[in-house]
C-alpha positions in Angstrom: 29.6 -11.1 -14.2 25.9 -11.5 -13.1 23.5 -12.8 -15.7 20.5 -10.9 -16.9 18.2 -13.1 -14.7 20.3 -12.4 -11.7 20.1 -8.6 -12.3 16.3 -8.8 -12.7 16.0 -10.8 -9.5 18.1 -8.3 -7.6 16.1 -5.4 -9.0 12.9 -7.1 -8.1 14.2 -7.8 -4.5 15.1 -4.1 -4.1 11.6 -3.1 -5.3 9.9 -5.5 -2.9 12.0 -4.1 0.0 11.2 -0.5 -1.0 7.5 -1.1 -1.3 7.4 -3.1 2.0 9.2 -0.2 3.8 6.7 2.3 2.3 3.7 0.1 3.2 5.0 -0.5 6.7 5.5 3.3 7.2 1.9 4.0 6.0 0.4 1.8 8.7 -1.4 3.5 11.6 -0.3 1.9 14.8 -3.8 2.2 16.3 -5.1 -0.1 13.6 -2.8 -2.9 14.7 -1.5 -3.6 11.2 -4.9 -3.6 9.5 -6.4 -1.1 7.0 -3.1 -0.8 5.2 -2.9 1.2 2.1 -0.3 2.8 -0.1 -1.0 5.2 -2.9 1.8 5.8 -5.3 2.1 8.8 -7.6 2.5 8.5 -11.4 6.0 9.8 -10.9 6.7 7.0 -8.3 5.4 4.4 -10.8 7.6 5.8 -13.6 10.6 5.7 -11.3 9.9 2.1 -10.1 9.3 0.5 -13.5 6.5 -1.2 -15.3 3.1 -1.5 -13.7 3.1 -5.3 -13.9 6.5 -5.4 -12.1 5.3 -3.0 -9.4 2.1 -4.9 -8.9 4.0 -8.2 -8.6 6.5 -6.7 -6.1 3.6 -5.1 -4.2 1.8 -8.4 -3.8 5.0 -10.0 -2.5 5.6 -7.1 0.0 1.9 -7.4 1.1 2.3 -11.0 1.8 5.4 -10.3 3.9 3.2 -7.9 6.0 0.4 -10.5 6.3 -1.9 -8.5 4.1 -4.5 -9.8 1.7 -3.4 -7.6 -1.1 -5.4 -5.9 -3.8 -3.9 -3.5 -6.3 -5.9 -1.0 -8.3 -4.9 1.6 -10.8 -6.8 4.9 -10.7 -5.7 7.1 -13.5 -1.9 6.7 -13.4 -1.8 6.1 -9.6 -1.4 2.6 -8.2 -3.2 1.8 -5.0 -2.1 -1.1 -2.9 -4.7 -2.2 -0.3 -5.0 -4.7 2.5 -8.4 -6.4 2.1 -8.3 -8.5 5.3 -11.2 -8.3 7.6 -10.2 -6.3 10.6 -11.0 -7.2 14.2 -14.2 -5.5 15.5 -12.4 -3.0 17.7 -10.2 -1.9 14.8 -13.1 -1.6 12.5 -15.1 0.5 14.9 -12.1 2.8 15.5 -11.6 3.2 11.7 -15.3 4.0 11.2 -15.1 6.6 14.0 -12.0 8.2 12.5 -13.7 8.5 9.1 -16.9 9.9 10.6 -14.9 12.5 12.5 -13.0 13.5 9.4 -16.2 13.8 7.4 -17.8 16.0 10.1 -14.8 18.2 10.2 -14.8 18.6 6.4 -18.5 19.6 6.5 -17.9 22.2 9.2 -15.0 23.7 7.3 -17.2 24.1 4.2 -19.9 26.0 6.1 
């Protein structure tokens, strides 16, 4: 019969794998693996376990993806971010995408 530590290690491994999969799916191919972010809902967090365990697993999953991870909690929603400096062409593309989205939002409000 597995020990308590073994069960905790397995549970952690599954959480890391799940978060890594979600983080990988959230990446935009045009950003070449940069500007990664994952926002979990409060329900996701409740399902995954304690915040400290989710943050620890998120940091491990982030490192697997080559991210420089940062985790933030806004209300009851955990944010997992890649804080690496992106290459210039990726940074410019991201800025252009944000500017276009802001312009579209302004036009829709008028």
